[in-house]
C-alpha positions as CSV (number, residue, x, y, z in Angstrom):
1,X,0.0,0.0,0.0
2,X,1.4,3.4,-1.0
3,X,0.3,6.6,0.8
4,X,0.9,10.2,-0.2
5,X,3.9,11.7,1.5
6,X,5.0,15.4,1.9
7,X,8.2,17.1,2.8
8,X,9.1,19.2,5.8
9,X,12.0,21.6,5.8
10,X,13.6,24.1,8.2
11,X,16.5,26.2,7.1
12,X,19.3,27.8,9.2
13,X,17.9,27.4,12.7
14,X,19.8,29.7,15.1
15,X,19.5,30.9,18.6
16,X,20.5,34.2,20.2
17,X,23.2,33.8,22.7
18,X,25.3,36.3,24.8
19,X,29.0,36.3,24.1
20,X,31.1,37.6,26.9
21,X,31.5,40.3,28.1
22,X,28.3,41.8,26.9
23,X,27.7,41.3,23.2
24,X,24.8,39.3,21.8
25,X,25.3,37.0,18.8
26,X,23.5,34.2,17.0
27,X,24.8,30.6,16.9
28,X,23.6,27.6,14.8
29,X,21.7,24.9,16.6
30,X,21.8,21.2,16.0
31,X,20.1,18.1,17.4
32,X,17.1,15.9,16.8
33,X,13.6,16.7,15.8
34,X,10.8,14.1,16.2
35,X,7.5,14.2,14.3
36,X,4.8,12.4,16.1
37,X,1.5,11.8,14.2
38,X,-1.6,12.2,16.4
39,X,-3.9,9.3,15.8
40,X,-6.3,8.2,18.5
41,X,-6.7,4.8,16.8
42,X,-5.4,3.0,13.6
43,X,-7.1,4.4,10.5
44,X,-9.2,2.0,8.4
45,X,-8.0,2.4,4.9
46,X,-10.7,1.3,2.5
47,X,-10.3,-0.2,-0.9
48,X,-8.0,-3.1,0.0
49,X,-8.9,-6.8,-0.5
50,X,-9.9,-9.0,1.1
51,X,-10.6,-6.4,3.9
52,X,-9.8,-2.8,4.8
53,X,-6.2,-2.3,6.0
54,X,-5.6,-0.9,9.5
55,X,-2.9,1.8,9.3
56,X,-1.0,3.1,12.3
57,X,1.7,5.7,11.6
58,X,5.0,5.7,13.4
59,X,6.9,8.7,14.7
60,X,9.7,9.9,12.4
61,X,13.1,11.2,13.6
62,X,15.1,13.8,11.8
63,X,18.1,16.1,12.6
64,X,18.9,19.7,12.6
65,X,22.4,19.4,11.0
66,X,25.4,21.6,11.9
67,X,24.5,23.8,9.0
68,X,21.2,24.6,10.6
69,X,19.1,22.7,8.1
70,X,16.5,20.0,8.8
71,X,17.7,16.7,7.3
72,X,16.6,13.0,7.3
73,X,20.0,12.2,8.9
74,X,23.2,13.9,9.8
75,X,24.9,14.8,6.5
76,X,21.8,13.4,4.6
77,X,19.1,14.8,2.4
78,X,17.6,18.2,3.2
79,X,14.0,17.8,4.4
80,X,12.1,14.9,5.9
81,X,9.3,12.9,4.3
82,X,6.1,12.3,6.3
83,X,2.8,10.6,5.6
84,X,0.2,13.2,4.4
85,X,-3.5,13.2,5.3
86,X,-4.2,10.9,2.4
87,X,-7.9,10.6,1.6
88,X,-7.6,6.9,1.6
89,X,-7.0,7.0,5.4
90,X,-10.5,8.5,5.9
91,X,-9.2,11.1,8.4
92,X,-10.7,14.5,8.9
93,X,-7.2,15.8,9.7
94,X,-3.8,14.5,10.7
95,X,-1.9,16.6,13.1
96,X,1.8,16.2,13.8
97,X,3.5,17.2,17.1
98,X,7.1,18.4,16.6
99,X,9.5,17.8,19.5
100,X,12.9,19.4,19.6
101,X,16.1,18.3,21.4
102,X,18.7,20.8,20.5
103,X,22.2,22.1,21.6
104,X,24.3,25.0,20.6
105,X,27.9,24.9,19.2
106,X,29.3,24.4,22.7
107,X,27.0,21.5,23.4
108,X,24.8,23.3,25.8
109,X,21.1,22.4,25.7
110,X,18.8,25.0,24.2
111,X,15.1,25.3,25.3
112,X,12.9,25.1,22.2
113,X,9.1,24.8,22.4
114,X,7.1,22.0,20.9
115,X,4.9,22.9,18.1
116,X,2.3,21.2,15.9
117,X,0.8,21.5,12.4
118,X,-1.8,19.9,10.2
119,X,-0.5,17.5,7.5
120,X,-1.5,18.5,4.0
121,X,-3.5,16.1,1.8
122,X,-1.1,16.4,-1.2
123,X,2.6,16.0,-1.9
124,X,4.0,19.4,-1.1
125,X,6.7,21.1,0.9
126,X,6.1,22.7,4.3
127,X,8.7,24.9,6.0
128,X,8.4,24.7,9.8
129,X,8.9,28.5,10.0
130,X,5.5,29.0,8.4
131,X,3.6,26.7,10.8
132,X,5.3,27.5,14.1
133,X,3.3,29.9,16.3
134,X,4.2,33.5,16.5
135,X,5.2,34.6,20.0
136,X,2.1,35.9,21.8
137,X,-0.3,34.5,19.3
138,X,-2.9,31.7,19.9
139,X,-1.7,28.2,19.3
140,X,-2.4,26.6,16.0
141,X,-5.9,25.0,16.0
142,X,-7.3,27.4,18.6
143,X,-10.2,29.3,17.2
144,X,-11.2,32.6,19.0
145,X,-14.9,33.2,18.7
146,X,-16.7,36.5,18.9
147,X,-17.3,38.0,22.3
148,X,-20.3,36.6,24.1
149,X,-23.3,38.7,25.2
150,X,-23.0,40.9,28.3
151,X,-24.0,39.2,31.5
152,X,-26.6,40.4,33.9
153,X,-25.8,43.3,36.2
154,X,-24.5,42.3,39.6
155,X,-26.0,43.3,42.9
156,X,-25.3,46.8,44.2
157,X,-22.3,47.0,46.4
158,X,-22.3,48.3,50.0
159,X,-22.4,52.0,50.6
160,X,-19.0,53.6,50.5
161,X,-17.3,55.3,53.4
162,X,-17.9,59.0,54.0
163,X,-15.8,61.7,52.3
164,X,-14.4,62.9,55.6
165,X,-13.4,66.5,54.6
166,X,-12.2,68.5,57.6
167,X,-12.4,72.3,57.9
168,X,-11.1,74.2,60.9
169,X,-13.4,76.7,62.6
170,X,-13.5,78.8,65.8
171,X,-16.6,78.3,67.9
172,X,-18.5,81.4,69.0
173,X,-21.2,80.9,71.7
174,X,-23.5,83.6,70.3
175,X,-26.8,81.8,69.4
176,X,-27.8,84.0,66.5
177,X,-26.5,84.8,63.0
178,X,-24.4,86.0,61.4
179,X,-21.1,84.3,62.3
180,X,-17.9,86.4,61.9
181,X,-15.4,85.2,59.4
182,X,-13.7,81.8,60.4
183,X,-16.5,81.1,62.9
184,X,-19.4,78.7,63.3
185,X,-22.4,79.3,65.6
186,X,-25.2,77.2,67.0
187,X,-28.7,78.3,67.9
188,X,-28.4,76.7,71.3
189,X,-25.4,76.4,73.6
190,X,-26.5,72.8,74.3
191,X,-25.3,70.9,71.2
192,X,-28.1,68.3,71.7
193,X,-30.8,70.9,71.3
194,X,-29.3,72.5,68.2
195,X,-31.5,72.8,65.1
196,X,-29.5,75.4,63.2
197,X,-25.8,75.8,62.5
198,X,-24.3,79.0,60.9
199,X,-21.0,78.4,59.2
200,X,-18.7,81.1,57.8
201,X,-17.6,80.6,54.2
202,X,-14.0,81.2,55.4
203,X,-12.3,78.6,57.6
204,X,-10.1,79.3,60.5
205,X,-7.2,78.5,58.2
206,X,-8.3,81.1,55.7
207,X,-9.6,78.7,53.1
208,X,-12.5,79.9,50.9
209,X,-15.2,77.3,51.4
210,X,-17.9,78.9,49.3
211,X,-18.2,76.0,46.8
212,X,-17.7,73.2,49.3
213,X,-20.5,74.5,51.6
214,X,-22.7,75.0,48.6
215,X,-22.7,71.2,48.2
216,X,-24.3,70.6,51.6
217,X,-27.9,69.3,51.3
218,X,-30.6,67.1,52.8
219,X,-29.1,63.8,53.8
220,X,-25.7,65.3,54.5
221,X,-23.9,64.8,57.8
222,X,-21.5,67.1,59.7
223,X,-19.7,66.8,63.0
224,X,-17.8,69.1,65.3
225,X,-15.1,68.3,67.9
226,X,-13.1,70.4,70.2
227,X,-9.5,70.5,68.9
228,X,-8.0,69.5,72.3
229,X,-10.8,67.5,73.9
230,X,-12.5,64.6,72.1
231,X,-15.2,64.4,74.8
232,X,-16.7,67.7,73.4
233,X,-18.3,66.7,70.1
234,X,-21.6,66.7,68.2
235,X,-22.8,65.0,65.0
236,X,-25.7,66.3,63.0
237,X,-27.8,65.1,60.0
238,X,-28.9,67.9,57.6
239,X,-32.7,68.1,57.8
240,X,-33.4,70.7,55.1
241,X,-31.8,72.7,52.3
242,X,-29.1,75.2,53.3
243,X,-29.6,79.0,52.9
244,X,-26.9,81.2,51.5
245,X,-26.3,84.3,53.8
246,X,-23.6,85.8,51.6
247,X,-20.6,85.4,53.9
248,X,-22.0,82.3,55.6
249,X,-24.5,79.5,55.2
250,X,-27.5,78.5,57.4
251,X,-27.6,74.7,57.9
252,X,-30.8,73.1,59.3
253,X,-29.8,70.0,61.3
254,X,-31.1,67.2,63.5
255,X,-28.9,66.2,66.4
256,X,-27.6,62.6,66.2
257,X,-25.1,62.0,68.9
258,X,-22.5,63.8,71.0
259,X,-21.3,64.8,74.5
260,X,-20.3,67.9,76.4
261,X,-20.5,71.5,75.3
262,X,-18.1,73.6,73.2
263,X,-15.8,76.2,74.6
264,X,-16.2,79.7,73.3
265,X,-13.4,80.9,70.9
266,X,-11.9,77.5,70.9
267,X,-10.6,75.9,67.7
268,X,-13.2,73.3,66.7
269,X,-12.7,71.4,63.4
270,X,-15.8,70.5,61.4
271,X,-15.9,67.2,59.5
272,X,-18.2,66.9,56.5
273,X,-18.9,63.2,56.6
274,X,-21.4,63.3,53.7
275,X,-22.4,66.4,51.7
276,X,-25.9,65.1,50.8
277,X,-27.9,61.9,50.3
């Protein structure tokens, strides 16, 4: 029984190798190359009497000679002959796995990846360079399909932490507007009974807070604490829209928690935990 064969070639195989002290050069490689046909079971070749012939293909060994060419033996013929995917075999395809065992001119082993390719159905010439994978590309035989449809939206995540912006103020115990520059005032000296906070648009540090305070709204949250005494603090939820007073803003609030009272003319930072809902 005669089957179609094809030829595999590979010319001038070389590797990049450092040459002391720091130069990089290319050197020819040599060694063995093994072509292993991938058949899960012997092929049933039809058309032979008195019954179909069972065909099982063997692996074929070749060499990369010292001149860098693929040959059937050292010093032999260029190229190696392999069985093609002959229609008589009845195979949809016939892949070959190529295994390399190579060394450089000094005899040191060189890592060289396995590759594979599909055998042609006709007597032709294949250069391994044309079938070896390009670095970074998908392996031969891997088909990348189109992107799938977008999946359903996931559940909402937990609420994020508050912004935590801090502005320095000086507390003034007067229970009426307007606060002087760099001051805040409360409409009650007892922080737990406060329903209105007046805040200057200029902080104790001299910062212009016009735009920041303009962001405060219903659902926001602010807190004050004495600079030197953490037991004197109060946290409030904004209960209504703020009112612009020109040099200050009026902030309606509801007391949430706190302790102690504030000392007049004491530096008292304000933390904006949340500007609005």
